VEXVEX-267043 format. One record per residue: residue number from 1; residue in three letters; y, x, z of N, C-alpha, C, CB in turn. Coordinates in steps of 0.05 Angstrom, whole numbers. Each point is the difference from the previous one (the first is absolute). Glycine has a CB too. Example, Ala and Ser with C-alpha at 12.3 -4.5 7.8 and 13.67 -1.06 7.14 Angstrom:
// residues 2
VOSE:1:ALA:-114:264:156:24:-18:0:24:18:0:-23:-38:25;
VOSE:2:SER:44:31:-39:24:16:1:22:-15:14:-13:24:-43;
//
This chain:
// residues 128
VOSE:1:MET:-327:-323:-720:-15:7:23:2:-22:21:7:49:-10;
VOSE:2:SER:-28:-57:22:0:-21:20:5:12:28:-32:-27:-28;
VOSE:3:ILE:45:11:44:6:8:27:-13:-20:19:44:22:-13;
VOSE:4:LEU:-58:-12:33:-13:-17:20:12:7:27:-43:-3:-27;
VOSE:5:LYS:56:-17:39:14:3:26:-7:-24:17:38:27:-21;
VOSE:6:LEU:-51:-22:44:-8:-22:17:6:5:29:-37:-9:-32;
VOSE:7:PRO:42:-12:48:4:5:29:-26:6:14:40:-31:-1;
VOSE:8:LEU:-41:52:16:-24:8:16:8:3:29:-21:23:-41;
VOSE:9:ARG:2:-29:58:4:4:29:-9:29:7:-7:-50:10;
VOSE:10:TYR:25:64:4:-5:27:9:0:0:31:21:20:-42;
VOSE:11:GLU:-39:-3:53:-1:3:29:1:29:7:-27:-42:5;
VOSE:12:GLY:44:49:14:1:27:10:-4:0:30:31:14:-37;
VOSE:13:SER:-26:9:50:-4:2:29:21:-15:16:-21:44:-8;
VOSE:14:LYS:44:-51:-4:22:-13:13:2:-30:-6:24:43:0;
VOSE:15:SER:-29:-50:-25:5:-28:-8:-14:-6:-27:44:0:24;
VOSE:16:GLU:-40:-24:-33:-10:-8:-27:23:-13:-15:-48:-7:18;
VOSE:17:GLN:46:8:-45:21:-11:-16:-11:-5:-28:35:25:26;
VOSE:18:ILE:-24:-46:-39:-6:-6:-28:19:17:-17:-16:-48:11;
VOSE:19:LEU:6:63:-30:16:16:-18:-7:-6:-29:3:37:34;
VOSE:20:LEU:18:-40:-50:-4:-4:-29:-10:27:-11:36:-36:-3;
VOSE:21:THR:-60:36:-8:-14:24:-8:-5:2:-29:-22:0:44;
VOSE:22:LEU:30:22:-56:-4:6:-28:-27:14:-3:50:3:-9;
VOSE:23:PHE:-67:-13:-9:-25:13:-7:5:17:-24:-28:-38:19;
VOSE:24:ASP:27:65:-15:9:19:-20:-22:21:-6:48:-7:15;
VOSE:25:SER:-62:3:-37:-21:19:-8:12:26:-10:-31:-38:-10;
VOSE:26:GLY:57:39:7:13:25:-9:9:17:24:15:-23:-41;
VOSE:27:ALA:-16:12:65:8:15:24:-25:13:12:39:-31:9;
VOSE:28:THR:-38:57:-3:-23:14:12:-5:-10:28:10:40:-28;
VOSE:29:PHE:11:-41:44:-4:-7:29:10:-29:5:5:49:13;
VOSE:30:SER:-13:-60:9:12:-25:9:24:8:16:-45:-24:2;
VOSE:31:CYS:66:8:-4:26:7:12:12:-24:14:8:34:-36;
VOSE:32:ILE:10:-28:55:14:-21:14:28:10:5:-43:-17:22;
VOSE:33:HIS:62:-2:-21:27:6:6:1:8:30:18:-32:-36;
VOSE:34:PRO:-4:54:43:1:9:28:9:-21:20:9:45:-18;
VOSE:35:ASP:10:-62:11:9:-21:18:-22:-18:9:45:2:-22;
VOSE:36:PHE:-63:-10:4:-22:-17:7:-21:15:16:8:-28:-41;
VOSE:37:ALA:-13:53:33:-21:16:13:7:4:30:-9:24:-44;
VOSE:38:GLU:34:-18:50:8:5:28:-2:-25:17:30:36:-16;
VOSE:39:LYS:-28:-60:4:-4:-25:15:-29:-5:5:42:-18:-20;
VOSE:40:LEU:-59:26:1:-29:-6:2:-15:19:19:3:-17:-46;
VOSE:41:GLY:4:43:46:-16:18:15:13:27:3:-40:-23:-15;
VOSE:42:VAL:24:43:24:10:27:5:-6:17:-25:-8:-5:50;
VOSE:43:LYS:30:17:-60:-3:17:-24:-11:27:9:38:-24:-24;
VOSE:44:GLU:-52:37:6:-11:27:5:13:20:-19:-44:-20:15;
VOSE:45:LYS:54:42:-4:13:21:-16:-22:15:-15:39:4:33;
VOSE:46:LEU:-34:0:-59:-19:16:-16:5:30:7:0:-35:-37;
VOSE:47:ARG:-22:50:39:3:28:6:15:14:-23:-43:-1:26;
VOSE:48:THR:37:-6:-50:14:10:-24:10:-24:-15:-29:42:-3;
VOSE:49:SER:56:-44:-1:11:-22:-15:-10:0:-29:41:0:30;
VOSE:50:LYS:-40:-23:-43:-8:-3:-28:25:-6:-17:-46:-17:14;
VOSE:51:LEU:48:32:-36:21:-6:-19:-13:-15:-23:26:42:12;
VOSE:52:VAL:-18:-67:-16:-13:-17:-20:20:-10:-21:-33:-15:35;
VOSE:53:ALA:23:13:-59:16:-10:-22:3:-30:1:-16:38:-29;
VOSE:54:THR:39:-48:20:4:-29:-1:-2:-8:-29:30:1:41;
VOSE:55:ALA:-25:-27:-46:-1:-10:-28:21:14:-17:-16:-45:17;
VOSE:56:ASP:38:54:-5:20:16:-15:-11:28:-1:39:-30:15;
VOSE:57:ALA:-44:40:-39:-14:26:-4:14:23:14:-16:-18:-43;
VOSE:58:ASP:42:17:46:14:23:12:7:-4:29:19:9:-45;
VOSE:59:HIS:-31:-29:58:7:-6:28:-25:3:17:37:-31:-15;
VOSE:60:TYR:-34:46:37:-22:4:20:9:-10:27:-17:39:-27;
VOSE:61:VAL:-2:-48:43:5:-8:27:-18:16:19:13:-47:-15;
VOSE:62:GLU:-1:55:37:-16:15:20:-11:-19:21:28:41:-7;
VOSE:63:ILE:-54:-41:11:-13:-17:19:-7:17:24:-18:-32:-36;
VOSE:64:LYS:27:23:60:-5:15:24:-17:-14:21:44:21:-8;
VOSE:65:HIS:-49:-47:4:-15:-16:20:-20:-19:-14:39:3:32;
VOSE:66:ARG:-59:-11:-16:-19:-20:-9:-6:-18:24:-20:31:-36;
VOSE:67:ILE:7:-53:30:-8:-19:21:-26:-13:-8:48:-9:13;
VOSE:68:SER:-65:4:6:-26:-13:-4:4:-30:6:-27:42:11;
VOSE:69:LEU:20:-59:-30:4:-29:3:-25:-16:-9:50:7:-6;
VOSE:70:ASP:-54:-29:19:-19:-20:-10:16:-20:-17:-31:5:40;
VOSE:71:PHE:18:-15:-61:13:-21:-17:-22:-19:-9:37:32:-15;
VOSE:72:TYR:-28:-56:7:-19:-21:-6:5:-12:-27:-3:-11:48;
VOSE:73:ILE:-19:10:-64:1:-14:-26:-20:-23:2:13:43:-26;
VOSE:74:ASP:-4:-67:23:-17:-24:4:-15:1:26:-5:-4:-49;
VOSE:75:GLU:19:12:70:-10:1:28:-23:21:2:12:-48:6;
VOSE:76:ILE:-15:65:-25:-20:22:1:15:24:12:-28:-17:-40;
VOSE:77:PRO:18:28:63:14:22:12:-6:27:-14:-2:-24:44;
VOSE:78:LEU:23:38:-51:-2:26:-13:19:19:15:-11:-20:-46;
VOSE:79:SER:8:46:42:18:19:13:4:25:-17:-15:-17:45;
VOSE:80:ASP:38:30:-41:5:25:-15:25:13:12:-21:-18:-42;
VOSE:81:GLU:26:42:32:25:13:8:21:-5:-21:-25:36:25;
VOSE:82:PHE:50:-38:-16:23:-6:-17:21:22:4:-9:-50:2;
VOSE:83:MET:19:60:-24:21:20:1:26:-14:4:-26:32:-30;
VOSE:84:LEU:43:-21:48:27:-11:4:18:13:-21:-8:-8:50;
VOSE:85:VAL:18:-9:-69:16:10:-22:29:-8:5:-39:-2:-32;
VOSE:86:PRO:57:21:36:28:-6:4:11:-15:-24:6:40:29;
VOSE:87:ASN:10:-61:-24:13:-16:-21:-19:-13:-19:38:31:4;
VOSE:88:LEU:-62:-37:5:-20:-14:-17:12:-27:-8:-39:24:23;
VOSE:89:SER:36:-30:-49:12:-26:-10:-17:-24:7:20:26:-37;
VOSE:90:GLU:-45:-22:46:-18:-21:7:-5:0:31:-22:2:-46;
VOSE:91:GLU:13:-24:57:-7:0:28:-25:17:4:20:-46:6;
VOSE:92:ALA:-40:42:-23:-25:15:1:-12:2:-28:-9:-15:48;
VOSE:93:ILE:-6:36:-53:-14:4:-25:-29:8:6:43:14:-24;
VOSE:94:LEU:-62:-28:11:-28:9:2:-5:17:-25:-15:-41:27;
VOSE:95:GLY:8:66:-23:-4:19:-22:-30:2:-7:40:25:14;
VOSE:96:VAL:-45:-9:-35:-27:2:-11:-21:10:20:22:8:-45;
VOSE:97:THR:-14:10:63:-19:10:19:-11:-23:17:24:44:2;
VOSE:98:THR:-7:-62:7:-9:-23:16:-15:-20:-17:40:6:30;
VOSE:99:LEU:-30:-11:-54:-14:-19:-18:-29:9:-6:44:-12:-21;
VOSE:100:GLN:-47:38:17:-27:11:-6:-17:0:25:19:28:-36;
VOSE:101:LYS:-8:-20:59:-15:2:25:-13:-27:7:32:35:16;
VOSE:102:TRP:-17:-57:-20:-10:-26:7:-10:-16:-24:32:0:38;
VOSE:103:ARG:-33:13:-61:-9:-12:-26:15:-27:-5:-45:21:6;
VOSE:104:ILE:71:-19:-2:17:-24:-5:5:-3:-30:22:7:45;
VOSE:105:LYS:-27:-32:-55:4:-6:-28:26:-17:-3:-51:2:-9;
VOSE:106:LEU:66:4:-12:25:-14:-5:-4:-19:-23:27:38:19;
VOSE:107:ASP:-21:-63:-16:-1:-20:-21:28:-9:-7:-46:-16:16;
VOSE:108:PHE:58:30:-35:28:-5:-7:4:-27:-13:7:49:-6;
VOSE:109:GLU:-28:-58:-8:2:-26:-14:4:-23:20:-29:18:-37;
VOSE:110:HIS:16:-16:60:2:-22:20:16:8:25:-44:-16:-17;
VOSE:111:ASP:57:40:16:15:10:23:-17:0:25:42:-16:-21;
VOSE:112:LYS:-66:27:19:-19:1:22:-9:28:5:-15:-46:-10;
VOSE:113:VAL:7:51:35:-13:25:9:-27:-8:9:44:22:13;
VOSE:114:ILE:-64:-7:-22:-28:-6:7:-12:22:17:-5:-27:-43;
VOSE:115:VAL:-5:20:66:-13:19:18:-27:-12:7:44:17:19;
VOSE:116:ASP:-65:0:-22:-27:-9:7:-3:3:31:-19:15:-46;
VOSE:117:PRO:15:-37:60:-2:2:30:-22:19:9:17:-47:2;
VOSE:118:LYS:-38:51:-18:-22:18:8:10:29:1:-33:-32:-20;
VOSE:119:ILE:52:39:2:11:27:0:16:5:25:1:-1:-51;
VOSE:120:ALA:12:-19:61:18:3:23:-14:0:27:35:-22:-28;
VOSE:121:LYS:-61:18:28:-15:0:26:-1:29:11:-27:-40:-15;
VOSE:122:PHE:33:42:40:-2:26:14:-29:2:10:50:1:13;
VOSE:123:ILE:-63:21:-20:-28:4:7:-3:27:14:-15:-29:-39;
VOSE:124:LEU:2:29:62:-7:24:13:-30:3:0:41:-2:30;
VOSE:125:LYS:-51:24:-40:-29:4:-1:-8:24:16:-1:-20:-46;
VOSE:126:ASP:-22:19:58:-11:22:15:-12:19:-21:-9:-28:42;
VOSE:127:LEU:19:52:-44:-9:19:-20:-23:18:9:46:-1:-19;
VOSE:128:LYS:-61:-7:40:-22:17:10:-23:-1:-19:14:-9:46;
//
């Protein structure tokens, strides 16, 4: 199995930081280590915490907070919510929900991530 891990720039309401990010199509949500999240911005408490399975089949982690962050792939601005996962082994993980939302393609052969800049354009339309 190939692993794709790249440094990405993240921006929150407090600061910005480069985080080594794992691209993981096996992870449902995008996640961030709480130490990095608290430096970047203001965390939001989930009304109902989530109990999620880890790679270890018998181990679960309770997620109580999330944060909204902007991040950049090849200087293309993207955004999503990230779950704060206690004791996360990575600085940040982009999960399948984010990969699908932004139609991010992973090229393991060349260790590249491909984002169509047209997909990342924010468009507001008058729906009248």
